[in-house]
N, C-alpha and C positions, 0 to 999 in steps of 0.2 A: 504494500500500500504506500501511497504518497500523500503526505500531509501538505496542504497549501495554507500558508499563513500570510496575514497582513501585519506588518510591523510599522508602527506609527511613532515618529519622533515627537516627544512632548514639546511642541512649539505652537505658536499661534498660526503659523503658515502650515499648509498641508505638505508634509514631507513624509513619504511612506514608500515602502518596498513590499512587494509580494514575492514570497520565496516558496518553492517546492522543495521538500526534503523527504527522504525515505523514512518510514515509520520506525525502522530499526536503528536509525542514526541516534547518536547520543546528543544530549543537550550541549555538550562541548563542541560537537560538530556544528550544531545549530548556532552556537555563539560565534564561531569563526565565520559562518555564512552571513550572519547579520552584520558583523564587523566589516567584512569585505563589501557587502552590498551598500553600506553607508560610507565607505571610503576610509575606514579605520584599519590600522595594521593588525589589530587583534592581540597586541602584546600587553595591554593594560588589564588590571584586575576587573572582574565582572561577576555579576550574580543574576540569576533569575529568581523571582519571587512568586510563589503561588498567590493567586488572587481569586476573587469571586467576580460576579457580573458587574458589581459596582466599583471594581478596580481597587478594593481595599487590600493593602499589602499583607501577605501572610508569611509562611515559612520560606526561608532562604535556601536556594540551591546554588552554592558557591562554585566558582571555577576550580579552586583547589581544595583539597581535603584539609580543613582547618580545625575540625573538632570531631571527636568521636560521636557517633550517632547522627551526624549530618552527612548525607550522601552528596558527594560532589557531582558536577555536571557530567564528567566522563563515565559515571556509573549509572546514569539515568537515561533510559531510552525514551525517545519522544512518545512512542505509543503507550508507555507506562505512566506518562504525565498527563496526557490528553485523553479524555474519554467523553462519553455522552453528557456528563455533568460538568466537566472542566474544559473550558475553551480558551481561557485567558491566562497570561503570565505578564508580569512586569519584568523588564530587562534593564539593568543598570550597567553601563560600560564606563570605565575609568572613574574610580572613586574620588579622584581629585576634582574632576569637572562635572561628574554626575550626569552624563548623557543618559536620559531616561526614555524608555520606549515601551509602548503598549503592544503586546503580542497577542493576536487573536487567530485561532484556528478558523478558517473560512470554508474549508472543503477537504474531504478525503476522497482520493481517487486512485485509479490504477496507474502504475508507472508506464511510461512509454519506452519502448525498447531502445530507441535512438537518442534518448535524453540522458545526460549525465547529471547526477544529483549531488549536492544541492544545486538548484536552478533558480536564478533570478528571472521572474516572469513579468514583472512590472515595476517601474520606478517613477515616482512623481516628486518634484521639488528638489532643491539644491540644499545640501547640508551646510549650515553656517560654519564659519571658521572657528567660532567659539561656542561652547555649550550654552544653551539658553539659561538665563537667570531663573531661579525658582523663587516664587513669592510665597513665603511662609505666612500663614494666617493665624490669628489668635484663636485659642479655643473658644468654643461657643460661650457667650456671656462674659468674656474676659475683656475688661476695659483697657484703653491705652495707658492709663496710669498704672494698672496692674502689670502690664507688659514692661513698662519702664522700671517698676519696682523689682520685678524678677531679674532684670539685667543689672541692677545696681546693688545686688546683695552684698553684704559686708565682705570685704577682702578681695573682691573680684578685680578691682582696679588698682589696688595697692599691693605691689609686690615687694616693697621694702622690708616688710615684716615676715616675709616668707622664710621658712626654715629649710632652705636648700641653697646651693651655690649656683 
């Protein structure tokens, strides 16, 4: 089987890629396919995050094996992650710049004999030179004064009394 995905860069502009990949491929293979489709080298840290239909971030699937009990991308096959209930993932590339993508399964089909997978089947939009800025919003019912108070907690701005060199 071949899974067809739409990967959307989290920007105001429509920047997306549609990729076909074999069901037996790993999420690590998918990571490299996404990176290449968007013009990245694939050498930065990255993670997939399980999510629901409302795109609420869930459990991490990291590129590298970082912790016991967390399965890395190279050990997760695509067909074990996506099923009738789960069609979405969030993908974050480069933890310094936080390129964030929405990954959605759009179709499952039969492979074509003459096609090499993964296969970029559609591209729209030009990837910006820099990752889009993220606007972090206050928690519900949190006022501007509370936000400022949280950032001005005792000792955050005064390093003179710190007990380290």
